N, C-alpha and C positions, 0 to 999 in steps of 0.2 A: 879480735882484729880489728883495728879503727877506720873508722870512715874517712875515705880520701877518694882523690880523683881516680874514676875507672872501676870503683868498688860497685858490686850487686849490693843495694841494700833494701832490707825489706824490714818496714816498719807498722806501726799501728798508731792512732791519734784520735783524739776528739777533739773537735772543731768548735769552740764558741765565739758568738759575737761578742765584743768589746772587753772581756774579761772571763776568769774561771767559772763564774757564776751567770754569764750571759746565755742567750739562747741557743741551743745546740743547732750546729750547722750542718754537721757531718759527723759520723763515726765510722772507723774504719777499724775492724776487729781482727783478731788471729786467723780467721778463715777467710778472711780476704784484705791481708794487707796491701800496702802500698808497697811496690816493688818498682824500683828505678837505679839507673847509674848514675852514682854521685857526679857531679862536675860537668855534664855534658849538656847544663842550659835548659833541661825541660820542666824544672821547678822552680819557684821564685826563688832568685838570689840568696834574701835574707831568710829565707827557710832554710836553703844550704848551710849557709853561715852560721846558723843557730845549732844545726847538729853535727857540724864539722868535729873531727875529731872525737866523736863519741865512738862508742863501742857495742859490741854485740850485749845486750841485756841493762844497756844504761835507759833511765827515764830521761825523759825532757820537758822542760815547760818554757815558753816563752810567748810572748807578746807581739804582733807587727802592726803597726799603725797603716793607716790605709796608703801612706805614700811609700811604705815598703813593701805593702802587697800590691794590691790593684789600682791603686791612684784613686784621686777625689772622682766622683760623678763630674761628668760634663755634660753640660747643656748641648754642646755642639755636637755631641754623640748622639742627639733626640733628632730624629730626620723623618719628614713629611716624603713618602714614596707615593708616586701616581696610583692610584687604585687599580688602574688598567696593569699594572706588574702583577695584580693578584687574581686578574681574570683569567677564565678558560671558557674558550667559544663565549665570550662576549658576556659572561657573568662571572661574579666573585666567586673565586672557588672558597666555598666555607668549611671545607675540610682543613683547609691551611690557613684561611686569612678570618681568624678568632681573636678576640681580644686574650692576652696570656698567653697565646702560642710563641714557641722559639722557632724561630725560621731561619734557614741557612741562607743568606745571600752571599753577592760577590760584589767588592767594593770597586771603585774605578780603575785600580791597578790588578784588576784579576784575582786578590786575596778571599778566599771565603772567610765571611765573618758572619757570626750570629746574632741576630737582634729579636727583640719581644715585642710583639703587637701591643700598644698602649691604648689606641685609639682608632677607630674606623669611621672616617668621614664620607661624604658625597663623591669627593675628587681624590681623596689621600687617604694614605694608613700611617699612622704614627708609629715608629720604630726606635726603641730604646737599644743603641747598641754599645752601651756601657757594659763592662764586666757586670756579672750579677754580683759580686762581693765588694764592687767600687764603692768607696766611701766608707766602708767598714773599718774597724779594727778588728783583728781575728787573734784569739787566743787558742794556743794549741799545747796541748799536755798528751803525753804518749809514748812507746817505748821502742827501741831499736831490737826486732827480733832475731836479726841475721844480718851479717855483713862479710861477703865473701868476694874473689878475685871475680870480675865481670867475663864474659867470653867474649872474643873478637866481635860475635855477631849480635851480641848484647849491646855492646860498644857502639855499633854500628846502626843501631836504633831499631833492631828487626825484633824485639821482644815485648811481650804484653804486659803494660802496665799493672795488670791486676793479678796476672800468675806467674809473669816472668818468663812464659812459654815463647816458642816459636811463632812469628807472625808471618803471614804473607797476605797477598791481595785481599782475601776473603776474610783478614782477621785472625782472632786468636786461632791456633791449632790445640790448645791444649784443653783442658776440662771446665775451664771458667765459664765458656760460653758468652764471651764478650766479643 
């Protein structure tokens, strides 16, 4: 079966920085493939474009430049937040506020975004809200493991991206523990 809109796709890949010889960023193997409904906008559009029309068993290899992936790193996405935001009972919450920690925040429009703490000053905490792979060229090599018709429930977005099982408010109801 070929990949097309509303098909459930399972695939494995190795993701490297810059090219096929670059630093390995992520590896998904057959025990834990990426499962997703194709064409629902949950993945990078250029990623989907590169695997469209492939079938179960097909291999793929492609490179996405930063503009086609997560964009360039932007200086305006590095922001100083008042240190008081990280205080608990008048003291900095050191469990949360430490350099390198990824912290979920809410932007001015109420959207949840995650930033990485880069610097802690006396009156501010510098956070980087760029995507961790912003500015990177991404090289994917992999294989399509399975392609099948997605259920209405999966198309509606109620399936675990790791195992494909039903999800509810508490997360995956399958055996993957996500």
